[in-house]
CHARMM internal coordinates of N, CA and C (Angstrom, degrees):
IC EDIT
DIST 1 N 1 CA 1.3888
DIST 1 CA 1 C 1.6016
ANGL 1 N 1 CA 1 C 113.83
DIST 1 C 2 N 1.2905
ANGL 1 CA 1 C 2 N 111.89
DIHE 1 N 1 CA 1 C 2 N -53.09
DIST 2 N 2 CA 1.4439
ANGL 1 C 2 N 2 CA 115.39
DIHE 1 CA 1 C 2 N 2 CA 173.05
DIST 2 CA 2 C 1.5556
ANGL 2 N 2 CA 2 C 121.58
DIHE 1 C 2 N 2 CA 2 C -50.52
DIST 2 C 3 N 1.4043
ANGL 2 CA 2 C 3 N 108.01
DIHE 2 N 2 CA 2 C 3 N -46.31
DIST 3 N 3 CA 1.5474
ANGL 2 C 3 N 3 CA 114.52
DIHE 2 CA 2 C 3 N 3 CA 178.23
DIST 3 CA 3 C 1.5461
ANGL 3 N 3 CA 3 C 109.17
DIHE 2 C 3 N 3 CA 3 C -66.57
DIST 3 C 4 N 1.2535
ANGL 3 CA 3 C 4 N 117.41
DIHE 3 N 3 CA 3 C 4 N -36.96
DIST 4 N 4 CA 1.5054
ANGL 3 C 4 N 4 CA 124.95
DIHE 3 CA 3 C 4 N 4 CA 178.47
DIST 4 CA 4 C 1.5370
ANGL 4 N 4 CA 4 C 107.44
DIHE 3 C 4 N 4 CA 4 C -59.70
DIST 4 C 5 N 1.2857
ANGL 4 CA 4 C 5 N 121.77
DIHE 4 N 4 CA 4 C 5 N -49.83
DIST 5 N 5 CA 1.3962
ANGL 4 C 5 N 5 CA 126.94
DIHE 4 CA 4 C 5 N 5 CA 178.48
DIST 5 CA 5 C 1.4483
ANGL 5 N 5 CA 5 C 115.03
DIHE 4 C 5 N 5 CA 5 C -62.62
DIST 5 C 6 N 1.3144
ANGL 5 CA 5 C 6 N 118.67
DIHE 5 N 5 CA 5 C 6 N -40.02
DIST 6 N 6 CA 1.3982
ANGL 5 C 6 N 6 CA 128.22
DIHE 5 CA 5 C 6 N 6 CA 174.11
DIST 6 CA 6 C 1.4974
ANGL 6 N 6 CA 6 C 112.55
DIHE 5 C 6 N 6 CA 6 C -62.10
DIST 6 C 7 N 1.3717
ANGL 6 CA 6 C 7 N 115.67
DIHE 6 N 6 CA 6 C 7 N -45.65
DIST 7 N 7 CA 1.4897
ANGL 6 C 7 N 7 CA 120.79
DIHE 6 CA 6 C 7 N 7 CA -179.62
DIST 7 CA 7 C 1.4993
ANGL 7 N 7 CA 7 C 109.50
DIHE 6 C 7 N 7 CA 7 C -66.70
DIST 7 C 8 N 1.3100
ANGL 7 CA 7 C 8 N 119.81
DIHE 7 N 7 CA 7 C 8 N -35.24
DIST 8 N 8 CA 1.3962
ANGL 7 C 8 N 8 CA 117.75
DIHE 7 CA 7 C 8 N 8 CA 179.64
DIST 8 CA 8 C 1.5733
ANGL 8 N 8 CA 8 C 113.85
DIHE 7 C 8 N 8 CA 8 C -71.62
DIST 8 C 9 N 1.3446
ANGL 8 CA 8 C 9 N 112.99
DIHE 8 N 8 CA 8 C 9 N -33.84
DIST 9 N 9 CA 1.4528
ANGL 8 C 9 N 9 CA 117.90
DIHE 8 CA 8 C 9 N 9 CA 179.20
DIST 9 CA 9 C 1.5902
ANGL 9 N 9 CA 9 C 111.82
DIHE 8 C 9 N 9 CA 9 C -77.82
DIST 9 C 10 N 1.3352
ANGL 9 CA 9 C 10 N 116.05
DIHE 9 N 9 CA 9 C 10 N -39.62
DIST 10 N 10 CA 1.4969
ANGL 9 C 10 N 10 CA 116.12
DIHE 9 CA 9 C 10 N 10 CA -171.26
DIST 10 CA 10 C 1.4921
ANGL 10 N 10 CA 10 C 114.51
DIHE 9 C 10 N 10 CA 10 C -123.28
DIST 10 C 11 N 1.3117
ANGL 10 CA 10 C 11 N 115.31
DIHE 10 N 10 CA 10 C 11 N 4.64
DIST 11 N 11 CA 1.4767
ANGL 10 C 11 N 11 CA 114.44
DIHE 10 CA 10 C 11 N 11 CA 176.27
DIST 11 CA 11 C 1.5513
ANGL 11 N 11 CA 11 C 107.85
DIHE 10 C 11 N 11 CA 11 C 82.02
DIST 11 C 12 N 1.2967
ANGL 11 CA 11 C 12 N 119.55
DIHE 11 N 11 CA 11 C 12 N -145.32
DIST 12 N 12 CA 1.3998
ANGL 11 C 12 N 12 CA 123.42
DIHE 11 CA 11 C 12 N 12 CA 178.23
DIST 12 CA 12 C 1.6438
ANGL 12 N 12 CA 12 C 114.87
DIHE 11 C 12 N 12 CA 12 C -57.36
DIST 12 C 13 N 1.2593
ANGL 12 CA 12 C 13 N 115.72
DIHE 12 N 12 CA 12 C 13 N 131.17
DIST 13 N 13 CA 1.3994
ANGL 12 C 13 N 13 CA 120.63
DIHE 12 CA 12 C 13 N 13 CA 179.13
DIST 13 CA 13 C 1.5715
ANGL 13 N 13 CA 13 C 115.04
DIHE 12 C 13 N 13 CA 13 C -70.66
DIST 13 C 14 N 1.3052
ANGL 13 CA 13 C 14 N 115.24
DIHE 13 N 13 CA 13 C 14 N 113.29
DIST 14 N 14 CA 1.5031
ANGL 13 C 14 N 14 CA 117.46
DIHE 13 CA 13 C 14 N 14 CA -179.01
DIST 14 CA 14 C 1.6413
ANGL 14 N 14 CA 14 C 103.88
DIHE 13 C 14 N 14 CA 14 C -81.06
DIST 14 C 15 N 1.2614
ANGL 14 CA 14 C 15 N 111.47
DIHE 14 N 14 CA 14 C 15 N 167.02
DIST 15 N 15 CA 1.5528
ANGL 14 C 15 N 15 CA 115.70
DIHE 14 CA 14 C 15 N 15 CA 175.80
DIST 15 CA 15 C 1.4867
ANGL 15 N 15 CA 15 C 118.99
DIHE 14 C 15 N 15 CA 15 C -54.29
DIST 15 C 16 N 1.3756
ANGL 15 CA 15 C 16 N 116.47
DIHE 15 N 15 CA 15 C 16 N -38.25
DIST 16 N 16 CA 1.4342
ANGL 15 C 16 N 16 CA 123.73
DIHE 15 CA 15 C 16 N 16 CA 174.18
DIST 16 CA 16 C 1.4706
ANGL 16 N 16 CA 16 C 111.66
DIHE 15 C 16 N 16 CA 16 C -52.93
DIST 16 C 17 N 1.3340
ANGL 16 CA 16 C 17 N 116.98
DIHE 16 N 16 CA 16 C 17 N -50.00
DIST 17 N 17 CA 1.4906
ANGL 16 C 17 N 17 CA 122.83
DIHE 16 CA 16 C 17 N 17 CA 179.76
DIST 17 CA 17 C 1.4364
ANGL 17 N 17 CA 17 C 114.45
DIHE 16 C 17 N 17 CA 17 C -64.70
DIST 17 C 18 N 1.3426
ANGL 17 CA 17 C 18 N 111.81
DIHE 17 N 17 CA 17 C 18 N -45.74
DIST 18 N 18 CA 1.4742
ANGL 17 C 18 N 18 CA 124.21
DIHE 17 CA 17 C 18 N 18 CA -179.77
DIST 18 CA 18 C 1.5693
ANGL 18 N 18 CA 18 C 110.41
DIHE 17 C 18 N 18 CA 18 C -52.20
DIST 18 C 19 N 1.4128
ANGL 18 CA 18 C 19 N 109.68
DIHE 18 N 18 CA 18 C 19 N -44.20
DIST 19 N 19 CA 1.4451
ANGL 18 C 19 N 19 CA 115.47
DIHE 18 CA 18 C 19 N 19 CA -177.76
DIST 19 CA 19 C 1.5172
ANGL 19 N 19 CA 19 C 114.91
DIHE 18 C 19 N 19 CA 19 C -67.64
DIST 19 C 20 N 1.3374
ANGL 19 CA 19 C 20 N 122.43
DIHE 19 N 19 CA 19 C 20 N -16.53
DIST 20 N 20 CA 1.4839
ANGL 19 C 20 N 20 CA 117.63
DIHE 19 CA 19 C 20 N 20 CA -177.32
DIST 20 CA 20 C 1.4505
ANGL 20 N 20 CA 20 C 109.96
DIHE 19 C 20 N 20 CA 20 C -105.77
DIST 20 C 21 N 1.4048
ANGL 20 CA 20 C 21 N 122.43
DIHE 20 N 20 CA 20 C 21 N -1.19
DIST 21 N 21 CA 1.5668
ANGL 20 C 21 N 21 CA 127.84
DIHE 20 CA 20 C 21 N 21 CA -179.23
DIST 21 CA 21 C 1.5051
ANGL 21 N 21 CA 21 C 102.56
DIHE 20 C 21 N 21 CA 21 C -50.31
DIST 21 C 22 N 1.3543
ANGL 21 CA 21 C 22 N 118.46
DIHE 21 N 21 CA 21 C 22 N -57.54
DIST 22 N 22 CA 1.4972
ANGL 21 C 22 N 22 CA 117.68
DIHE 21 CA 21 C 22 N 22 CA -167.60
DIST 22 CA 22 C 1.5777
ANGL 22 N 22 CA 22 C 108.81
DIHE 21 C 22 N 22 CA 22 C -65.57
DIST 22 C 23 N 1.2493
ANGL 22 CA 22 C 23 N 124.13
DIHE 22 N 22 CA 22 C 23 N -21.38
DIST 23 N 23 CA 1.4535
ANGL 22 C 23 N 23 CA 122.31
DIHE 22 CA 22 C 23 N 23 CA 177.49
DIST 23 CA 23 C 1.5391
ANGL 23 N 23 CA 23 C 109.67
DIHE 22 C 23 N 23 CA 23 C -79.60
DIST 23 C 24 N 1.3639
ANGL 23 CA 23 C 24 N 113.03
DIHE 23 N 23 CA 23 C 24 N -34.31
DIST 24 N 24 CA 1.4379
ANGL 23 C 24 N 24 CA 115.93
DIHE 23 CA 23 C 24 N 24 CA 178.13
DIST 24 CA 24 C 1.5228
ANGL 24 N 24 CA 24 C 115.70
DIHE 23 C 24 N 24 CA 24 C -67.45
DIST 24 C 25 N 1.4632
ANGL 24 CA 24 C 25 N 109.51
DIHE 24 N 24 CA 24 C 25 N -34.82
DIST 25 N 25 CA 1.4455
ANGL 24 C 25 N 25 CA 115.65
DIHE 24 CA 24 C 25 N 25 CA 178.33
DIST 25 CA 25 C 1.5765
ANGL 25 N 25 CA 25 C 112.78
DIHE 24 C 25 N 25 CA 25 C -67.01
DIST 25 C 26 N 1.2073
ANGL 25 CA 25 C 26 N 118.27
DIHE 25 N 25 CA 25 C 26 N -12.61
DIST 26 N 26 CA 1.4622
ANGL 25 C 26 N 26 CA 118.26
DIHE 25 CA 25 C 26 N 26 CA -179.01
DIST 26 CA 26 C 1.5083
ANGL 26 N 26 CA 26 C 108.46
DIHE 25 C 26 N 26 CA 26 C -77.24
DIST 26 C 27 N 1.3264
ANGL 26 CA 26 C 27 N 119.12
DIHE 26 N 26 CA 26 C 27 N -9.69
DIST 27 N 27 CA 1.5516
ANGL 26 C 27 N 27 CA 124.41
DIHE 26 CA 26 C 27 N 27 CA 169.89
DIST 27 CA 27 C 1.4363
ANGL 27 N 27 CA 27 C 113.00
DIHE 26 C 27 N 27 CA 27 C -85.02
DIST 27 C 28 N 1.2943
ANGL 27 CA 27 C 28 N 119.89
DIHE 27 N 27 CA 27 C 28 N 159.33
DIST 28 N 28 CA 1.4306
ANGL 27 C 28 N 28 CA 126.53
DIHE 27 CA 27 C 28 N 28 CA 171.53
DIST 28 CA 28 C 1.3929
ANGL 28 N 28 CA 28 C 107.62
DIHE 27 C 28 N 28 CA 28 C -72.78
DIST 28 C 29 N 1.4239
ANGL 28 CA 28 C 29 N 120.60
DIHE 28 N 28 CA 28 C 29 N 155.63
DIST 29 N 29 CA 1.3569
ANGL 28 C 29 N 29 CA 126.21
DIHE 28 CA 28 C 29 N 29 CA 174.51
DIST 29 CA 29 C 1.5502
ANGL 29 N 29 CA 29 C 113.07
DIHE 28 C 29 N 29 CA 29 C -57.13
DIST 29 C 30 N 1.2297
ANGL 29 CA 29 C 30 N 116.94
DIHE 29 N 29 CA 29 C 30 N -25.87
DIST 30 N 30 CA 1.4857
ANGL 29 C 30 N 30 CA 120.51
DIHE 29 CA 29 C 30 N 30 CA 179.92
DIST 30 CA 30 C 1.4929
ANGL 30 N 30 CA 30 C 112.22
DIHE 29 C 30 N 30 CA 30 C -80.47
DIST 30 C 31 N 1.4189
ANGL 30 CA 30 C 31 N 118.23
DIHE 30 N 30 CA 30 C 31 N -17.46
DIST 31 N 31 CA 1.3448
ANGL 30 C 31 N 31 CA 125.46
DIHE 30 CA 30 C 31 N 31 CA 174.81
DIST 31 CA 31 C 1.5799
ANGL 31 N 31 CA 31 C 107.90
DIHE 30 C 31 N 31 CA 31 C -87.42
DIST 31 C 32 N 1.2765
ANGL 31 CA 31 C 32 N 116.37
DIHE 31 N 31 CA 31 C 32 N -54.87
DIST 32 N 32 CA 1.5415
ANGL 31 C 32 N 32 CA 118.92
DIHE 31 CA 31 C 32 N 32 CA -167.79
DIST 32 CA 32 C 1.5407
ANGL 32 N 32 CA 32 C 114.21
DIHE 31 C 32 N 32 CA 32 C -80.83
DIST 32 C 33 N 1.2559
ANGL 32 CA 32 C 33 N 120.21
DIHE 32 N 32 CA 32 C 33 N -19.26
DIST 33 N 33 CA 1.4861
ANGL 32 C 33 N 33 CA 121.49
DIHE 32 CA 32 C 33 N 33 CA 178.52
DIST 33 CA 33 C 1.4776
ANGL 33 N 33 CA 33 C 109.98
DIHE 32 C 33 N 33 CA 33 C -66.77
DIST 33 C 34 N 1.3231
ANGL 33 CA 33 C 34 N 126.61
DIHE 33 N 33 CA 33 C 34 N -48.99
DIST 34 N 34 CA 1.3668
ANGL 33 C 34 N 34 CA 121.87
DIHE 33 CA 33 C 34 N 34 CA 177.29
DIST 34 CA 34 C 1.5460
ANGL 34 N 34 CA 34 C 118.02
DIHE 33 C 34 N 34 CA 34 C -62.86
DIST 34 C 35 N 1.3548
ANGL 34 CA 34 C 35 N 108.70
DIHE 34 N 34 CA 34 C 35 N -36.26
DIST 35 N 35 CA 1.5706
ANGL 34 C 35 N 35 CA 117.08
DIHE 34 CA 34 C 35 N 35 CA 171.64
DIST 35 CA 35 C 1.4495
ANGL 35 N 35 CA 35 C 112.54
DIHE 34 C 35 N 35 CA 35 C -55.91
DIST 35 C 36 N 1.2687
ANGL 35 CA 35 C 36 N 117.41
DIHE 35 N 35 CA 35 C 36 N -50.30
DIST 36 N 36 CA 1.4628
ANGL 35 C 36 N 36 CA 122.33
DIHE 35 CA 35 C 36 N 36 CA -171.87
DIST 36 CA 36 C 1.5853
ANGL 36 N 36 CA 36 C 110.88
DIHE 35 C 36 N 36 CA 36 C -71.63
DIST 36 C 37 N 1.3267
ANGL 36 CA 36 C 37 N 111.93
DIHE 36 N 36 CA 36 C 37 N -29.85
DIST 37 N 37 CA 1.4890
ANGL 36 C 37 N 37 CA 114.79
DIHE 36 CA 36 C 37 N 37 CA 178.42
DIST 37 CA 37 C 1.4752
ANGL 37 N 37 CA 37 C 113.11
DIHE 36 C 37 N 37 CA 37 C -80.52
DIST 37 C 38 N 1.3765
ANGL 37 CA 37 C 38 N 122.53
DIHE 37 N 37 CA 37 C 38 N -25.60
DIST 38 N 38 CA 1.3769
ANGL 37 C 38 N 38 CA 125.87
DIHE 37 CA 37 C 38 N 38 CA -175.23
DIST 38 CA 38 C 1.4632
ANGL 38 N 38 CA 38 C 121.05
DIHE 37 C 38 N 38 CA 38 C -111.31
DIST 38 C 39 N 1.3487
ANGL 38 CA 38 C 39 N 118.69
DIHE 38 N 38 CA 38 C 39 N -26.57
DIST 39 N 39 CA 1.3672
ANGL 38 C 39 N 39 CA 120.60
DIHE 38 CA 38 C 39 N 39 CA 178.36
DIST 39 CA 39 C 1.5208
ANGL 39 N 39 CA 39 C 114.91
DIHE 38 C 39 N 39 CA 39 C -81.89
DIST 39 C 40 N 1.3304
ANGL 39 CA 39 C 40 N 114.46
DIHE 39 N 39 CA 39 C 40 N 143.69
DIST 40 N 40 CA 1.5282
ANGL 39 C 40 N 40 CA 119.70
DIHE 39 CA 39 C 40 N 40 CA 174.74
DIST 40 CA 40 C 1.5400
ANGL 40 N 40 CA 40 C 104.72
DIHE 39 C 40 N 40 CA 40 C -72.84
DIST 40 C 41 N 1.3653
ANGL 40 CA 40 C 41 N 113.32
DIHE 40 N 40 CA 40 C 41 N 168.70
DIST 41 N 41 CA 1.4699
ANGL 40 C 41 N 41 CA 117.82
DIHE 40 CA 40 C 41 N 41 CA 177.53
DIST 41 CA 41 C 1.5932
ANGL 41 N 41 CA 41 C 112.74
DIHE 40 C 41 N 41 CA 41 C -59.26
DIST 41 C 42 N 1.3653
ANGL 41 CA 41 C 42 N 113.17
DIHE 41 N 41 CA 41 C 42 N -38.38
DIST 42 N 42 CA 1.4489
ANGL 41 C 42 N 42 CA 116.35
DIHE 41 CA 41 C 42 N 42 CA -177.86
DIST 42 CA 42 C 1.4977
ANGL 42 N 42 CA 42 C 111.27
DIHE 41 C 42 N 42 CA 42 C -68.27
DIST 42 C 43 N 1.3782
ANGL 42 CA 42 C 43 N 115.80
DIHE 42 N 42 CA 42 C 43 N -36.38
DIST 43 N 43 CA 1.3886
ANGL 42 C 43 N 43 CA 121.20
DIHE 42 CA 42 C 43 N 43 CA -176.94
DIST 43 CA 43 C 1.5698
ANGL 43 N 43 CA 43 C 108.33
DIHE 42 C 43 N 43 CA 43 C -66.39
DIST 43 C 44 N 1.4289
ANGL 43 CA 43 C 44 N 115.43
DIHE 43 N 43 CA 43 C 44 N -38.75
DIST 44 N 44 CA 1.5264
ANGL 43 C 44 N 44 CA 117.75
DIHE 43 CA 43 C 44 N 44 CA -178.54
DIST 44 CA 44 C 1.5031
ANGL 44 N 44 CA 44 C 106.86
DIHE 43 C 44 N 44 CA 44 C -68.74
DIST 44 C 45 N 1.3958
ANGL 44 CA 44 C 45 N 121.23
DIHE 44 N 44 CA 44 C 45 N -40.13
DIST 45 N 45 CA 1.4104
ANGL 44 C 45 N 45 CA 121.11
DIHE 44 CA 44 C 45 N 45 CA -179.16
DIST 45 CA 45 C 1.4538
ANGL 45 N 45 CA 45 C 113.38
DIHE 44 C 45 N 45 CA 45 C -67.84
DIST 45 C 46 N 1.2389
ANGL 45 CA 45 C 46 N 120.51
DIHE 45 N 45 CA 45 C 46 N -31.60
DIST 46 N 46 CA 1.4878
ANGL 45 C 46 N 46 CA 124.39
DIHE 45 CA 45 C 46 N 46 CA 169.05
DIST 46 CA 46 C 1.5298
ANGL 46 N 46 CA 46 C 113.83
DIHE 45 C 46 N 46 CA 46 C -65.71
DIST 46 C 47 N 1.1895
ANGL 46 CA 46 C 47 N 114.47
DIHE 46 N 46 CA 46 C 47 N -44.26
DIST 47 N 47 CA 1.5204
ANGL 46 C 47 N 47 CA 119.06
DIHE 46 CA 46 C 47 N 47 CA -179.68
DIST 47 CA 47 C 1.5171
ANGL 47 N 47 CA 47 C 111.62
DIHE 46 C 47 N 47 CA 47 C -70.05
DIST 47 C 48 N 1.3491
ANGL 47 CA 47 C 48 N 115.73
DIHE 47 N 47 CA 47 C 48 N -36.56
DIST 48 N 48 CA 1.4523
ANGL 47 C 48 N 48 CA 116.95
DIHE 47 CA 47 C 48 N 48 CA -177.67
DIST 48 CA 48 C 1.5734
ANGL 48 N 48 CA 48 C 104.66
DIHE 47 C 48 N 48 CA 48 C -125.35
DIST 48 C 49 N 1.3073
ANGL 48 CA 48 C 49 N 114.13
DIHE 48 N 48 CA 48 C 49 N 77.86
DIST 49 N 49 CA 1.5072
ANGL 48 C 49 N 49 CA 114.09
DIHE 48 CA 48 C 49 N 49 CA 178.85
DIST 49 CA 49 C 1.5285
ANGL 49 N 49 CA 49 C 114.78
DIHE 48 C 49 N 49 CA 49 C -65.15
DIST 49 C 50 N 1.2879
ANGL 49 CA 49 C 50 N 117.51
DIHE 49 N 49 CA 49 C 50 N 137.52
DIST 50 N 50 CA 1.5383
ANGL 49 C 50 N 50 CA 117.38
DIHE 49 CA 49 C 50 N 50 CA -174.62
DIST 50 CA 50 C 1.5557
ANGL 50 N 50 CA 50 C 107.02
DIHE 49 C 50 N 50 CA 50 C -59.99
DIST 50 C 51 N 1.3560
ANGL 50 CA 50 C 51 N 110.42
DIHE 50 N 50 CA 50 C 51 N 143.38
DIST 51 N 51 CA 1.4513
ANGL 50 C 51 N 51 CA 118.88
DIHE 50 CA 50 C 51 N 51 CA 176.09
DIST 51 CA 51 C 1.4637
ANGL 51 N 51 CA 51 C 109.07
DIHE 50 C 51 N 51 CA 51 C -65.23
DIST 51 C 52 N 1.3282
ANGL 51 CA 51 C 52 N 115.98
DIHE 51 N 51 CA 51 C 52 N 137.91
DIST 52 N 52 CA 1.4812
ANGL 51 C 52 N 52 CA 114.63
DIHE 51 CA 51 C 52 N 52 CA 173.36
DIST 52 CA 52 C 1.5275
ANGL 52 N 52 CA 52 C 114.84
DIHE 51 C 52 N 52 CA 52 C -69.77
DIST 52 C 53 N 1.2202
ANGL 52 CA 52 C 53 N 112.11
DIHE 52 N 52 CA 52 C 53 N 145.47
DIST 53 N 53 CA 1.5521
ANGL 52 C 53 N 53 CA 118.80
DIHE 52 CA 52 C 53 N 53 CA -176.20
DIST 53 CA 53 C 1.5642
ANGL 53 N 53 CA 53 C 103.65
DIHE 52 C 53 N 53 CA 53 C -71.85
DIST 53 C 54 N 1.3435
ANGL 53 CA 53 C 54 N 110.63
DIHE 53 N 53 CA 53 C 54 N 139.57
DIST 54 N 54 CA 1.5404
ANGL 53 C 54 N 54 CA 120.06
DIHE 53 CA 53 C 54 N 54 CA 177.74
DIST 54 CA 54 C 1.5313
ANGL 54 N 54 CA 54 C 107.19
DIHE 53 C 54 N 54 CA 54 C -78.38
DIST 54 C 55 N 1.2516
ANGL 54 CA 54 C 55 N 121.88
DIHE 54 N 54 CA 54 C 55 N -8.62
DIST 55 N 55 CA 1.5338
ANGL 54 C 55 N 55 CA 121.69
DIHE 54 CA 54 C 55 N 55 CA -179.79
DIST 55 CA 55 C 1.4645
ANGL 55 N 55 CA 55 C 105.93
DIHE 54 C 55 N 55 CA 55 C 85.89
DIST 55 C 56 N 1.3371
ANGL 55 CA 55 C 56 N 120.19
DIHE 55 N 55 CA 55 C 56 N 165.56
DIST 56 N 56 CA 1.4264
ANGL 55 C 56 N 56 CA 125.95
DIHE 55 CA 55 C 56 N 56 CA 177.81
DIST 56 CA 56 C 1.4498
ANGL 56 N 56 CA 56 C 116.41
DIHE 55 C 56 N 56 CA 56 C -106.56
END
COOR INIT
IC SEED 1 N 1 CA 1 C
IC BUILD
């Protein structure tokens, strides 16, 4: 559902957006639905900064 909403809003999902989907899914649908419908891509990236890679 999150991926579908993001695709409708922003078209193709770039790596930055894909990186925050798991963090968005930690919220309930009641919490994430308004955010996904109202926030810009930049606002979402600011609210859910991608987690830093632990390295390999």
